[in-house]
Backbone as CSV, one residue per row, in Angstrom:
resi,resn,N_x,N_y,N_z,CA_x,CA_y,CA_z,C_x,C_y,C_z
1,MET,-170.285,83.430,119.669,-169.672,84.958,119.838,-168.874,85.602,119.115
2,ALA,-168.838,87.106,118.763,-168.230,88.018,117.882,-166.825,88.119,119.220
3,ASP,-165.827,88.453,118.635,-164.775,88.984,119.369,-165.225,90.118,120.205
4,THR,-165.845,90.963,119.525,-166.228,92.392,120.201,-166.729,92.001,121.168
5,LYS,-168.252,91.278,121.643,-168.885,91.203,122.633,-168.043,90.445,123.514
6,ILE,-167.366,89.506,123.103,-166.410,88.796,124.161,-165.545,89.999,125.075
7,ILE,-165.057,90.375,124.000,-164.502,91.624,124.430,-164.904,92.800,125.889
8,GLU,-165.667,93.219,125.009,-167.143,94.060,126.252,-167.147,92.933,127.412
9,LEU,-167.168,92.282,127.532,-167.617,91.399,128.483,-166.477,91.304,129.191
10,ILE,-165.070,90.997,129.130,-163.888,91.121,129.144,-163.569,92.239,130.171
11,LEU,-163.765,93.476,129.291,-163.273,94.665,130.300,-164.603,94.758,130.986
12,ALA,-165.667,94.584,131.169,-167.071,94.833,132.092,-166.611,93.743,133.336
13,GLY,-165.556,92.592,133.470,-165.186,91.916,134.504,-165.469,91.057,134.284
14,ASP,-165.665,89.963,133.242,-166.245,88.822,133.520,-165.051,88.230,132.825
15,LYS,-164.336,87.440,133.738,-163.216,86.399,133.883,-163.288,85.046,132.388
16,GLU,-164.632,84.509,133.051,-165.018,83.674,132.048,-164.514,83.872,130.814
17,ALA,-165.284,85.371,130.119,-165.371,85.798,128.659,-163.569,85.735,128.466
18,PHE,-162.932,86.292,129.523,-161.503,85.781,128.568,-161.232,84.373,128.298
19,ARG,-161.262,83.080,128.919,-161.188,82.132,128.735,-161.843,81.752,127.387
20,VAL,-162.799,82.000,127.095,-163.867,81.829,125.922,-162.505,82.574,124.931
21,LEU,-162.133,83.862,125.272,-160.949,84.802,124.007,-159.750,83.823,123.745
22,TYR,-159.116,83.450,125.081,-157.839,82.250,125.434,-158.068,80.924,124.201
23,ASN,-159.370,80.627,124.677,-159.548,78.965,124.092,-159.609,78.965,122.551
24,ARG,-160.225,80.494,121.932,-160.875,80.604,120.270,-159.408,80.893,119.780
25,TYR,-158.616,81.670,120.587,-156.819,81.949,120.106,-155.427,81.112,120.335
26,LYS,-155.831,80.383,121.309,-154.419,79.297,121.824,-153.569,78.817,120.911
27,ARG,-154.638,77.924,119.980,-154.040,77.085,118.812,-153.404,78.299,117.913
28,ARG,-154.186,78.990,117.032,-153.127,79.800,116.549,-152.100,80.316,116.690
29,TYR,-152.172,80.799,118.072,-150.751,81.803,118.500,-149.758,80.806,118.614
30,MET,-150.566,79.899,119.378,-149.166,78.678,119.544,-148.519,78.208,118.151
31,LEU,-149.450,78.164,116.819,-148.629,78.114,115.504,-147.845,78.991,115.445
32,THR,-148.304,80.422,115.838,-147.670,81.538,115.264,-145.990,81.451,115.957
33,SER,-146.025,81.099,117.317,-145.209,81.224,118.043,-144.037,80.103,117.535
34,LEU,-144.813,79.300,117.369,-143.663,77.553,116.653,-142.916,78.158,115.421
35,ARG,-143.650,79.138,115.201,-142.629,79.693,113.690,-141.804,80.750,113.979
36,TYR,-141.790,80.965,115.266,-140.537,81.970,115.068,-139.061,81.136,116.461
37,VAL,-139.848,80.609,117.628,-139.214,79.798,118.356,-139.223,78.517,118.015
38,LYS,-137.937,77.541,118.176,-138.348,76.048,117.868,-139.303,75.130,118.964
39,SER,-138.776,75.119,120.071,-139.236,74.420,121.297,-140.614,74.959,121.619
40,LYS,-141.232,73.680,122.078,-142.816,73.573,122.132,-142.485,74.516,123.446
41,SER,-142.021,74.261,124.328,-141.939,74.902,125.602,-141.813,76.083,125.640
42,ASP,-140.870,76.963,124.790,-140.823,78.273,124.572,-142.017,78.827,123.892
43,ALA,-142.581,78.199,123.198,-144.065,78.797,122.126,-144.756,78.718,123.631
44,GLU,-144.998,77.854,124.323,-145.818,77.856,125.115,-145.564,79.484,126.334
45,ASP,-144.947,79.329,126.431,-144.097,80.765,127.612,-144.797,81.991,126.442
46,VAL,-144.186,82.236,125.106,-144.419,82.978,124.780,-146.117,83.281,124.481
47,VAL,-146.897,81.991,124.211,-148.570,82.630,124.443,-148.983,82.945,125.527
48,GLN,-148.272,82.520,126.423,-148.801,82.375,127.919,-148.739,84.327,128.121
49,ASP,-147.224,84.541,127.687,-146.810,86.286,127.869,-147.517,86.987,127.015
50,ALA,-148.094,86.344,125.889,-148.726,87.210,125.027,-149.854,87.392,125.697
51,PHE,-150.722,86.623,125.758,-152.310,86.533,126.298,-152.058,87.594,127.751
52,VAL,-151.329,87.191,128.652,-151.166,88.012,129.534,-151.069,89.822,129.168
53,GLN,-150.499,90.256,128.083,-150.264,91.390,127.697,-151.514,91.756,127.246
54,ILE,-152.088,90.982,126.324,-153.495,90.722,125.243,-154.279,91.287,126.466
55,TYR,-154.604,90.795,127.722,-155.208,90.936,128.955,-154.891,92.658,129.622
56,ARG,-153.590,92.857,129.915,-153.547,94.008,130.442,-154.010,95.115,129.544
57,ASP,-153.521,95.083,127.963,-153.585,95.941,127.150,-155.129,96.040,126.362
58,LEU,-156.255,95.139,126.656,-157.369,94.975,126.102,-157.996,96.331,126.050
59,TYR,-157.879,97.118,127.121,-159.014,98.416,126.774,-158.028,99.390,125.589
60,GLN,-157.056,98.842,124.774,-156.036,100.283,124.112,-156.709,99.258,122.515
61,PHE,-157.552,98.307,122.816,-158.175,97.619,121.495,-159.092,98.313,120.830
62,ASP,-158.460,99.169,119.827,-159.781,99.838,118.845,-160.276,99.217,117.771
63,ILE,-161.775,98.893,117.870,-162.558,98.433,116.693,-162.156,99.068,115.672
64,GLU,-161.944,100.428,115.518,-162.452,101.007,114.071,-160.679,101.186,113.572
65,LYS,-160.161,100.684,114.657,-158.368,100.296,113.597,-158.341,99.246,112.899
66,GLY,-158.779,98.115,113.551,-159.220,96.510,112.667,-159.440,95.847,113.238
67,LYS,-159.306,94.497,112.868,-159.696,93.395,113.682,-158.720,92.849,114.705
68,PHE,-159.479,92.325,116.095,-158.775,91.992,117.133,-158.036,90.801,116.796
69,SER,-158.356,90.081,115.929,-157.037,89.120,115.817,-156.025,89.679,114.797
70,THR,-155.957,90.615,114.257,-154.614,91.216,113.579,-153.558,92.241,115.059
71,TRP,-155.052,92.930,116.064,-154.005,93.225,116.954,-153.720,92.265,117.790
72,SER,-153.984,91.539,118.348,-153.259,90.592,118.908,-152.557,89.701,118.354
73,ASN,-152.217,89.267,116.926,-151.451,88.376,116.628,-150.473,89.282,116.600
74,ARG,-150.263,90.669,116.390,-149.076,91.392,116.619,-148.474,91.596,118.074
75,ILE,-149.276,91.194,118.925,-148.746,91.188,120.335,-148.518,90.068,120.334
76,VAL,-148.573,88.385,120.126,-147.743,87.429,119.901,-146.287,87.492,118.845
77,ILE,-146.224,88.120,118.265,-145.114,88.362,117.318,-143.941,88.998,117.962
78,ASN,-144.224,90.552,118.543,-143.423,90.819,119.469,-143.300,90.171,120.719
79,THR,-143.632,89.121,121.227,-143.575,88.296,122.393,-142.754,87.963,121.488
80,CYS,-142.986,87.195,120.636,-141.914,85.819,120.232,-140.438,86.820,119.528
81,LEU,-140.296,87.915,119.330,-139.275,88.527,119.175,-138.480,89.256,120.143
82,GLN,-139.194,89.456,121.059,-138.886,89.776,122.621,-137.742,88.371,123.199
83,LYS,-138.308,87.372,123.470,-137.763,85.814,123.725,-136.667,85.936,122.700
84,LEU,-136.757,85.865,121.037,-135.244,86.093,120.434,-134.816,87.136,120.950
85,ARG,-134.711,88.365,121.166,-133.988,89.007,121.906,-132.762,88.663,123.258
86,LYS,-133.822,88.380,123.830,-133.109,87.608,125.066,-132.229,86.622,125.195
87,LYS,-132.856,85.905,124.170,-131.798,84.645,123.928,-130.293,84.722,122.692
88,SER,-130.642,86.381,122.476,-129.655,87.116,121.450,-129.534,86.247,120.004
89,VAL,-130.773,85.495,120.059,-130.565,84.717,118.586,-130.321,85.781,117.478
90,LEU,-131.350,86.858,117.338,-131.560,87.879,116.334,-129.967,88.397,115.965
91,ASN,-128.797,88.244,116.865,-127.769,88.773,116.423,-126.827,87.520,115.424
92,VAL,-127.235,86.372,115.091,-126.954,85.360,114.557,-127.894,85.128,113.156
93,PHE,-127.570,85.994,112.466,-128.473,85.825,111.256,-127.630,84.756,109.885
94,THR,-126.284,84.529,109.973,-125.907,83.969,109.004,-125.541,82.301,109.689
95,ASP,-126.020,81.877,110.200,-125.693,81.042,111.001,-126.226,79.556,110.467
96,ILE,-125.686,79.088,109.081,-126.447,78.069,108.262,-125.903,76.707,108.860
97,MET,-125.151,76.846,109.405,-124.362,74.972,110.208,-125.277,74.875,110.804
98,GLU,-126.340,75.620,111.433,-127.702,74.554,112.371,-128.410,74.049,111.641
99,PHE,-128.484,74.676,110.042,-129.319,74.105,109.203,-128.943,72.546,108.624
100,GLY,-128.361,72.313,109.075,-127.552,70.826,108.285,-128.113,69.645,108.805
101,GLN,-129.078,69.546,109.482,-130.005,68.520,109.832,-130.900,68.465,108.609
102,GLN,-131.052,67.260,108.428,-132.117,66.390,106.955,-133.659,66.545,107.797
103,PHE,-134.441,67.034,106.734,-135.876,67.009,106.955,-136.239,65.312,107.132
104,SER,-137.135,64.953,108.351,-137.585,63.526,108.036,-139.272,63.762,107.997
105,ILE,-139.294,63.976,106.768,-141.096,64.383,106.813,-141.784,63.204,105.930
106,ASN,-143.080,62.818,106.679,-143.667,61.958,105.963,-143.614,61.972,104.223
107,ALA,-143.356,61.058,103.543,-143.637,61.127,101.942,-144.845,62.049,101.138
108,MET,-146.265,61.710,102.167,-147.592,62.103,101.446,-147.213,63.350,102.105
109,ALA,-146.335,64.239,102.853,-146.652,65.351,103.711,-146.215,66.767,102.234
110,ILE,-145.785,66.614,101.540,-145.609,67.279,100.629,-146.857,67.526,100.001
111,GLU,-147.798,66.336,99.608,-149.165,66.970,98.577,-149.949,67.080,99.864
112,ASN,-149.848,67.274,100.826,-150.756,67.511,102.119,-150.123,68.602,103.230
113,LEU,-149.745,69.420,102.137,-149.012,70.601,103.137,-150.170,71.289,103.940
114,ASN,-150.257,71.566,104.950,-151.042,72.342,105.607,-150.167,73.191,106.836
115,LEU,-150.773,73.929,107.581,-150.031,74.749,108.007,-149.230,74.334,109.270
116,GLU,-149.160,73.320,110.012,-148.667,72.353,111.023,-147.047,72.089,110.287
117,ASP,-147.417,71.468,108.655,-146.440,71.012,107.996,-145.524,71.923,107.951
118,LEU,-145.986,73.215,107.342,-145.479,74.325,106.496,-144.492,75.007,108.304
119,THR,-144.990,75.062,109.295,-144.392,75.257,110.257,-143.302,74.777,110.856
120,LYS,-143.451,73.320,110.780,-142.190,72.436,110.432,-140.901,72.762,109.540
121,LEU,-141.185,73.246,108.436,-140.804,73.526,107.713,-139.751,74.724,107.596
122,ILE,-140.681,75.636,108.478,-140.242,77.049,108.498,-139.270,76.859,109.536
123,GLN,-139.652,75.819,110.290,-138.781,75.750,111.783,-137.333,75.545,111.963
124,ARG,-137.312,74.924,110.481,-135.787,74.130,110.120,-134.804,75.129,109.404
125,LEU,-135.298,76.401,109.004,-134.314,77.432,108.716,-133.779,77.472,110.167
126,PRO,-132.352,78.682,109.546,-131.688,78.924,110.844,-132.668,79.847,111.127
127,LYS,-131.968,80.242,112.654,-132.988,81.284,113.241,-133.197,82.387,112.306
128,GLY,-132.178,83.708,112.078,-132.392,84.876,111.343,-133.457,84.663,109.880
129,TYR,-132.913,83.503,109.387,-133.807,83.461,108.166,-135.438,83.062,108.364
130,ARG,-135.446,82.366,109.341,-136.985,81.691,109.793,-137.494,83.408,110.398
131,THR,-136.993,84.013,111.050,-137.508,85.272,111.840,-138.006,86.329,110.363
132,VAL,-136.917,86.330,109.626,-137.526,87.524,108.229,-138.297,86.768,107.577
133,PHE,-138.402,85.676,107.135,-139.191,85.133,106.656,-140.437,84.804,106.888
134,ASN,-140.713,84.568,108.266,-142.029,85.058,109.185,-142.398,86.191,109.087
135,LEU,-141.667,86.973,109.330,-142.158,88.555,109.685,-142.553,88.952,107.847
136,TYR,-141.792,88.668,107.057,-142.186,89.289,105.568,-143.437,88.709,104.933
137,VAL,-142.980,87.024,105.011,-144.117,86.081,104.021,-145.441,85.972,104.643
138,VAL,-145.202,85.430,106.109,-146.516,85.228,106.433,-147.285,86.396,107.495
139,ASP,-146.091,87.248,107.894,-146.831,88.043,109.038,-147.345,89.622,108.119
140,GLY,-146.712,89.386,107.008,-147.004,90.624,106.422,-146.136,91.853,106.599
141,TYR,-145.144,92.084,106.960,-144.206,92.984,107.622,-143.503,93.796,106.184
142,THR,-143.224,94.617,106.136,-142.445,95.218,105.156,-140.701,95.290,105.134
143,HIS,-139.729,95.238,104.687,-138.592,95.402,104.750,-138.265,96.264,105.845
144,LYS,-138.719,97.201,105.371,-138.550,98.785,106.120,-139.041,98.355,107.808
145,GLU,-140.401,97.944,107.956,-140.368,97.572,109.534,-139.998,96.255,110.046
146,ILE,-139.724,95.478,109.469,-138.228,94.379,109.625,-137.406,94.958,110.180
147,SER,-136.646,95.707,109.350,-135.467,96.326,109.937,-135.398,97.166,111.029
148,ASN,-137.009,97.841,110.899,-136.860,98.942,112.511,-136.775,97.339,113.465
149,LEU,-137.826,96.619,113.892,-137.838,95.711,114.654,-136.829,94.696,115.309
150,LEU,-136.097,94.285,113.793,-134.981,93.272,114.829,-133.246,94.275,113.866
151,GLN,-133.381,95.519,114.506,-132.598,96.306,114.321,-131.876,96.147,112.867
152,ILE,-131.723,95.789,112.220,-130.818,94.986,111.049,-131.463,96.758,109.624
153,SER,-130.501,96.101,108.512,-130.202,96.840,107.477,-131.488,96.500,106.650
154,GLU,-132.273,97.433,105.748,-133.662,96.864,104.775,-132.610,95.863,104.081
155,SER,-131.455,95.957,103.567,-130.941,95.074,102.562,-130.324,93.407,103.084
156,THR,-130.157,93.558,104.461,-129.875,92.496,105.278,-131.107,92.184,105.152
157,SER,-132.178,92.199,105.621,-133.335,91.938,105.258,-133.819,91.308,104.096
158,LYS,-133.632,91.817,103.150,-134.399,91.033,101.612,-133.178,89.998,101.425
159,THR,-132.025,90.336,101.821,-130.967,89.047,101.715,-131.471,88.089,102.266
160,GLN,-131.825,88.316,103.734,-132.117,86.962,104.614,-133.318,86.181,104.205
161,LEU,-134.223,87.428,103.464,-135.263,86.233,103.082,-135.292,85.592,101.644
162,MET,-134.395,86.094,100.789,-133.992,85.369,99.186,-133.698,84.155,100.076
163,ARG,-132.319,84.134,100.770,-131.716,82.870,101.232,-132.515,82.003,101.821
164,ALA,-133.509,82.215,102.908,-134.895,81.556,103.498,-135.478,80.980,102.056
165,LYS,-135.830,81.591,101.343,-136.967,80.790,100.550,-135.784,79.976,99.509
166,LYS,-135.040,80.252,99.378,-133.742,79.710,98.921,-133.769,78.127,99.175
167,LEU,-133.831,78.269,100.786,-133.595,76.986,101.250,-134.652,76.241,101.285
168,LEU,-135.507,76.726,101.590,-137.094,76.438,101.611,-137.425,75.562,100.078
169,LYS,-136.861,76.174,99.433,-137.114,75.666,97.545,-136.311,74.021,97.512
170,THR,-134.613,74.565,97.831,-134.122,73.386,97.876,-134.700,72.137,98.570
171,ASP,-135.571,72.369,100.294,-135.145,71.206,100.615,-136.820,70.775,100.192
172,LEU,-137.821,71.950,99.650,-138.973,70.960,99.094,-138.616,70.492,97.848
173,SER,-137.739,70.199,97.181,-137.122,69.663,96.420,-136.679,68.620,96.627
174,GLU,-136.044,68.120,97.760,-135.381,67.274,98.383,-136.268,66.105,98.615
175,VAL,-137.317,66.843,99.228,-138.614,66.222,99.766,-139.588,65.565,98.142
176,GLU,-139.489,66.202,97.269,-140.162,65.780,96.557,-139.507,64.580,95.750
177,TYR,-138.179,64.954,95.763,-137.291,63.547,94.885,-137.538,62.251,95.998
178,ALA,-137.176,62.724,97.255,-137.584,61.480,98.421,-138.589,60.803,97.775
179,ILE,-139.971,61.029,97.642,-141.029,61.221,97.276,-141.211,60.035,95.985
180,SER,-140.664,60.984,94.989,-140.765,60.188,93.220,-139.951,58.704,93.650
181,LYS,-138.825,59.072,94.469,-137.933,57.791,94.198,-138.581,56.686,95.025
182,ASN,-139.177,56.778,96.390,-139.953,56.090,96.783,-141.368,55.599,96.152
183,TYR,-142.158,56.285,95.385,-143.157,55.993,94.885,-143.519,55.749,93.903
184,GLY,-142.225,56.111,92.676,-142.123,56.470,91.412,-141.866,55.216,90.862
């Protein structure tokens, strides 16, 4: 069943239709949330809060302006950012010490990198780097939009993105080295 049909049913009062919509998107939005927050319980809270807001604001969705998945994903991202703000995470953009832990990735993961593996790699980034990386690379926001959302300058956004990419490249190189050492 198409999203638009499900939405029509929900707006007509069909509560079972919302369950269908929830089941269709909960995994995707859980993975989105895990890219921003580290703990599974925080991600579950974000998804729950986001679906409450989606349900509450569903009447505002306009198929003429875009797909439901795009509209609702923005709600999930904004919910993640609200959660991070509540924890004052976004004020700590250069907390590199937290990055000190080493990766413990299955040696074959580098060859079969999927969305869950990528999520795990991104979660290892310091919070500020992770947030900017997700917004820019994964979710398609511009540096100007990021600066408005996070209340930072565009140059800070660009710098955080550059540093995030550098850290990810370094860690991927370490994983590749470990693989070649163990399997070479």
